[in-house]
C-alpha positions in Angstrom: -84.7 -143.3 -165.2 -82.8 -146.6 -165.7 -81.3 -149.1 -163.3 -78.0 -148.3 -161.7 -74.8 -149.2 -163.5 -72.8 -150.6 -160.6 -70.2 -152.4 -162.7 -69.5 -149.2 -164.7 -69.7 -150.7 -168.1 -72.0 -148.0 -169.5 -75.1 -150.2 -169.3 -77.8 -150.6 -166.7 -77.4 -153.7 -164.5 -80.4 -155.8 -165.6 -81.3 -159.0 -167.4 -81.7 -157.0 -170.7 -77.9 -156.3 -170.7 -76.7 -159.5 -169.1 -75.5 -157.7 -166.0 -78.3 -158.9 -163.7 -76.1 -160.0 -160.7 -79.1 -161.6 -159.0 -81.2 -158.5 -159.4 -79.1 -156.3 -157.1 -80.1 -153.2 -159.1 -83.1 -154.3 -161.1 -85.4 -156.9 -159.4 -87.9 -154.3 -158.2 -90.2 -155.9 -155.6 -91.8 -153.0 -153.7 -92.8 -149.5 -154.7 -94.3 -146.9 -152.3 -94.8 -143.2 -152.5 -94.0 -140.9 -149.6 -97.3 -140.0 -147.9 -97.1 -136.2 -148.6 -95.6 -133.8 -151.0 -92.4 -132.2 -149.5 -90.6 -128.9 -149.6 -87.1 -129.6 -150.9 -86.0 -126.0 -151.3 -83.5 -126.3 -148.4 -82.0 -129.3 -150.2 -81.4 -127.5 -153.4 -84.5 -129.0 -155.2 -86.3 -125.7 -156.0 -89.5 -124.2 -154.6 -92.0 -126.6 -156.0 -93.3 -129.3 -153.7 -91.8 -132.7 -154.6 -93.4 -136.1 -154.9 -91.0 -138.8 -153.8 -91.3 -142.5 -154.4 -89.2 -145.5 -153.2 -88.4 -148.7 -155.2 -86.9 -151.6 -153.3 -85.3 -154.6 -154.9 -85.7 -158.2 -153.7 -82.4 -159.9 -154.4 -82.1 -163.7 -154.8 -78.3 -164.3 -155.1 -75.4 -162.1 -156.0 -71.7 -162.1 -156.7 -71.4 -158.7 -155.1 -73.8 -156.4 -153.1 -77.0 -157.0 -151.2 -79.7 -155.0 -153.1 -80.6 -151.4 -153.7 -83.5 -149.2 -152.7 -84.0 -146.3 -155.1 -85.2 -142.8 -154.0 -87.0 -141.2 -156.9 -88.3 -137.7 -157.6 -91.6 -138.5 -159.3 -93.0 -134.9 -159.4 -92.8 -134.4 -163.2 -95.2 -136.0 -165.5 -96.6 -135.8 -169.1 -99.8 -136.6 -170.8 -99.4 -139.0 -173.8 -102.5 -139.9 -175.8 -104.6 -139.1 -172.7 -102.4 -141.2 -170.4 -100.5 -139.7 -167.5 -96.9 -140.8 -167.4 -94.5 -140.0 -164.7 -90.9 -138.9 -165.6 -88.9 -140.1 -162.6 -85.5 -138.7 -161.7 -83.1 -140.6 -159.5 -82.2 -138.8 -156.3 -80.0 -141.5 -154.8 -80.1 -145.1 -153.8 -79.3 -147.0 -150.6 -77.8 -150.3 -149.8 -76.7 -151.9 -146.5 -73.5 -150.0 -145.5 -70.5 -151.9 -146.9 -73.0 -153.9 -149.0 -70.5 -153.7 -151.8 -68.1 -155.8 -149.7 -70.7 -158.6 -149.2 -72.8 -160.8 -151.4 -75.8 -163.2 -151.2 -74.6 -166.8 -151.6 -77.8 -168.4 -152.7 -78.8 -171.9 -151.7 -80.1 -171.9 -148.1 -78.9 -168.4 -147.8 -81.1 -167.2 -150.7 -82.3 -163.6 -150.0 -80.4 -163.4 -146.7 -79.3 -159.7 -146.8 -81.9 -158.5 -149.3 -84.3 -155.6 -148.8 -88.0 -156.6 -148.8 -90.9 -154.3 -147.7 -90.8 -150.8 -146.2 -92.9 -148.0 -144.8 -92.3 -144.3 -144.5 -93.5 -141.4 -142.3 -93.5 -137.6 -142.4 -93.1 -135.4 -139.3 -93.6 -131.7 -138.9 -90.7 -129.9 -137.2 -89.5 -126.6 -135.9 -85.9 -125.4 -135.8 -85.7 -126.7 -132.3 -87.1 -130.2 -133.0 -85.6 -130.8 -136.5 -83.3 -133.8 -136.5 -82.2 -133.8 -140.1 -81.1 -131.1 -142.6 -83.4 -128.2 -141.7 -86.7 -127.2 -143.3 -90.0 -127.7 -141.6 -90.2 -131.5 -141.7 -88.4 -134.8 -141.2 -88.9 -137.9 -143.2 -87.9 -141.5 -142.3 -88.0 -144.9 -144.1 -88.5 -148.0 -142.1 -87.1 -151.0 -144.0 -87.6 -154.7 -143.3 -84.4 -156.4 -144.7 -84.8 -160.1 -144.1 -81.8 -161.4 -142.1 -80.3 -157.9 -141.6 -83.4 -156.7 -139.7 -84.9 -153.2 -139.5 -83.1 -150.2 -141.0 -84.3 -146.7 -140.4 -83.2 -144.1 -143.0 -83.3 -140.3 -143.2 -85.1 -139.2 -146.3 -83.6 -135.7 -146.5 -80.1 -137.1 -146.5 -81.1 -139.3 -149.5 -82.7 -136.4 -151.3 -79.8 -133.9 -150.9 -77.3 -133.4 -153.7 -75.5 -136.7 -154.5 -72.4 -137.9 -152.6 -69.6 -139.4 -154.7 -68.8 -142.1 -152.1 -72.0 -144.1 -151.9 -70.8 -146.0 -148.7 -70.5 -142.6 -147.0 -74.0 -141.7 -148.1 -75.4 -145.0 -146.9 -73.9 -144.5 -143.5 -75.0 -140.8 -143.3 -78.6 -141.8 -144.2 -78.8 -144.5 -141.6 -80.6 -143.3 -138.5 -80.6 -146.7 -136.7 -81.2 -150.4 -137.0 -82.6 -153.2 -134.9 -81.9 -156.9 -135.2 -84.8 -159.0 -133.8 -83.8 -161.9 -131.6 -85.6 -164.8 -130.1 -85.5 -168.6 -129.6 -85.7 -170.7 -132.7 -89.2 -171.8 -133.5 -90.4 -174.6 -135.8 -89.3 -173.7 -139.3 -92.2 -173.4 -141.7 -92.4 -175.7 -144.6 -92.0 -174.0 -147.9 -91.0 -174.9 -151.4 -89.6 -171.4 -152.0 -88.0 -170.0 -148.8 -85.7 -171.2 -146.1 -87.4 -170.1 -142.9 -84.7 -171.3 -140.5 -83.1 -167.9 -140.1 -83.7 -165.5 -137.2 -84.4 -162.8 -137.9 -86.2 -163.1 -141.2 -88.1 -159.8 -141.5 -90.9 -159.7 -143.9 -91.9 -156.1 -143.4 -91.7 -153.0 -141.1 -94.7 -150.8 -140.6 -94.7 -147.4 -138.8 -97.9 -146.4 -136.9 -98.2 -143.5 -134.5 -94.7 -143.6 -133.1 -94.1 -147.3 -133.1 -92.6 -149.7 -135.6 -94.2 -153.1 -136.1 -91.8 -155.8 -137.4 -93.2 -159.1 -138.8 -90.5 -161.8 -138.5 -91.4 -165.1 -140.3 -89.5 -167.3 -137.9 -89.9 -165.6 -134.5 -93.1 -163.6 -134.5 -94.1 -159.9 -134.1 -91.9 -157.3 -132.6 -92.9 -153.7 -131.6 -90.0 -151.2 -131.3 -89.7 -147.5 -131.0 -87.0 -145.1 -132.3 -86.0 -142.5 -129.8 -86.6 -139.8 -132.4 -90.2 -141.0 -132.8 -91.1 -140.8 -129.1 -92.4 -137.2 -129.4 -94.8 -138.3 -132.1 -96.4 -141.2 -130.1 -100.1 -141.4 -130.7 -100.0 -138.9 -133.6 -100.6 -139.8 -137.3 -99.4 -137.3 -139.9 -99.8 -139.7 -142.9 
């Protein structure tokens, strides 16, 4: 798998080709596997259980866009000289809806709309409790995206056959978002980050029905998605 070609010049957008654009498609900062193997047969992915991995960029400054999060099928692998090597396949990617119509200016607004860290969770479902695309499970991503706050994404939508209009896909996969708020605190001194923004989410972590949000400038937030309420106190990871 290579980085996305968002300018459609036939080359991946990265520093190796000169199309880096602040790392929108290639500055991979965070990689995390989904906690369990999943059945993707109802999504057209065959009968074999699939191993899914997420790769999120951290974007410094762009001329267009806000930064991608890739959803990869990392089920297939090969052994080369005794070394296990995954053969990832791109399922889709996600960017803030209408991210293509925005950009990250740099300067004191460095990183402002960028993805950062994320968490994910698997939920067993029945036909009566399923909230996504069928099957016997739901999956959600919980993303901390600096000044754009928390974004909750539906994994099955991002695993299904690709949608030509990526903005439509990004909207369809978005379950919800939360923008932390609070009084301005004392900005932290740093040679690398401007901490004056609220919110400025460092990460989102899901645990037993609740989402914990770490905001650099205004503290800790604990929120709950309505779809997660039935799973309060339960851990399927």
